[in-house]
N, C-alpha and C positions, 0 to 999 in steps of 0.2 A: 529491422532489429535483429542484432546478432545474439541469439540465445544459444548457450552451450547446453548440450545435453549430457548429464552426468551419469556414471554407471549406478547401477542398483535399482531395484524396483520396490523396496520396502517403504512404509510410510514415512519413517524418519527421514530417509534420503530424499523423498519428494518434498517434505517440508523444508529441508536444508536447500534443496534447489530453488524453491519458491522464495525463500528468504533471501538468497543472493540475487536472484533475477529482479525481485521487487526492489530491493536496495538500489541496484544498478539502474533500474527504470526510474526511480524517484530522483536519483543523482543526475541522470540525463535530462530529466524534465525540469528540475528547478536548480540545477548547477550545484546541489548539495545533497549529500546522502544523509539518512537518518543516523543517529547515534547507535540505536539498537533496533532490530527488527526481529519479530518472533511469529512464526506461522504454525498454525495447528489445523489439522485436517480430521474431520469427523464426518463419516458418511459423505453426503453431497454438500458439506458446509466447509468453508475455508475461513478461518479467523486470522487476521494479520494485525498484530499490535506494533505500533510504530513509535518509538520514543525518539524525540527530536526532530519532528517534521517541519517546524517552522524555520524560515530563513531568519537571519539576524535582523533584518528590516522588520518582518512580521513580529519577531519577539519584542522589539521596541514599541511597536504599535499596540501589542497586547499589554505590555507593562503600562502605557500610558492610559489605559482603560477602554480602549477601542476594539477590543477583541471581536465584537460583532462585525465590524468591517472586514477583519481578516477571514472570518468565517463565510461571509458572503462570497468573497473572492474564492476561497478554497472550495466551497460547494460547487460553483461554475467551474472551476479548474478541474476537479476530480472527475466530474461528469464528462468533461471532454477527454479524459484520460482512460475511461473505461475499455475502449477498444484495445489499447496497448496492454492493459491488465488481462483482458481476455485472451489476447495473443499468448501471453506467458502461460496462462492457465491451459490453453489448448495443447500448447507444446509439451508441457510437463504432465498434466493429468489427462489430457485428451477430452476435456469437457469445455462447455460454453457456460457463460454466466446466465443465470436465470433472473437472479435478483442481486443488486449491489447496494449496500447500506453503509455509507461512511459516516463515522462520528468522530468527534474532537473534544478534548479537554484542553483548550489553549492555554490556560493558566499553568498547566503541568507539562505542556509541550508534548502531548500524547494524542495519538490518533488510532482508530480501530476501523478496519474494513471487515464487515460480515458479508461473506459472498455465498450466495446459494447457487449450486450448480445444477444444470440440467442432467 
């Protein structure tokens, strides 16, 4: 994974770096980036809000009433991506993941990662 280090050590700069790198990572993994991504850091917690996380095919499945099928797939998939997410966090924040809690609102095409760091 080619991650760029951006200058600046303040919190807003770190949040912006994470936003760029998470968006790039998501695009690399599912061939489509989110519409909007916002990251907030508080103490040893990172909150990542993702607007537009579904692929077009997943959107159609959700619209047909089978959001549960999409969520089963997403749970399995994001669990396999945790190592890549942790790699980004280590390079930017110099911390590892202690706990990772993904959540979704498929009807609104929103996702949230709550990440507790060591």
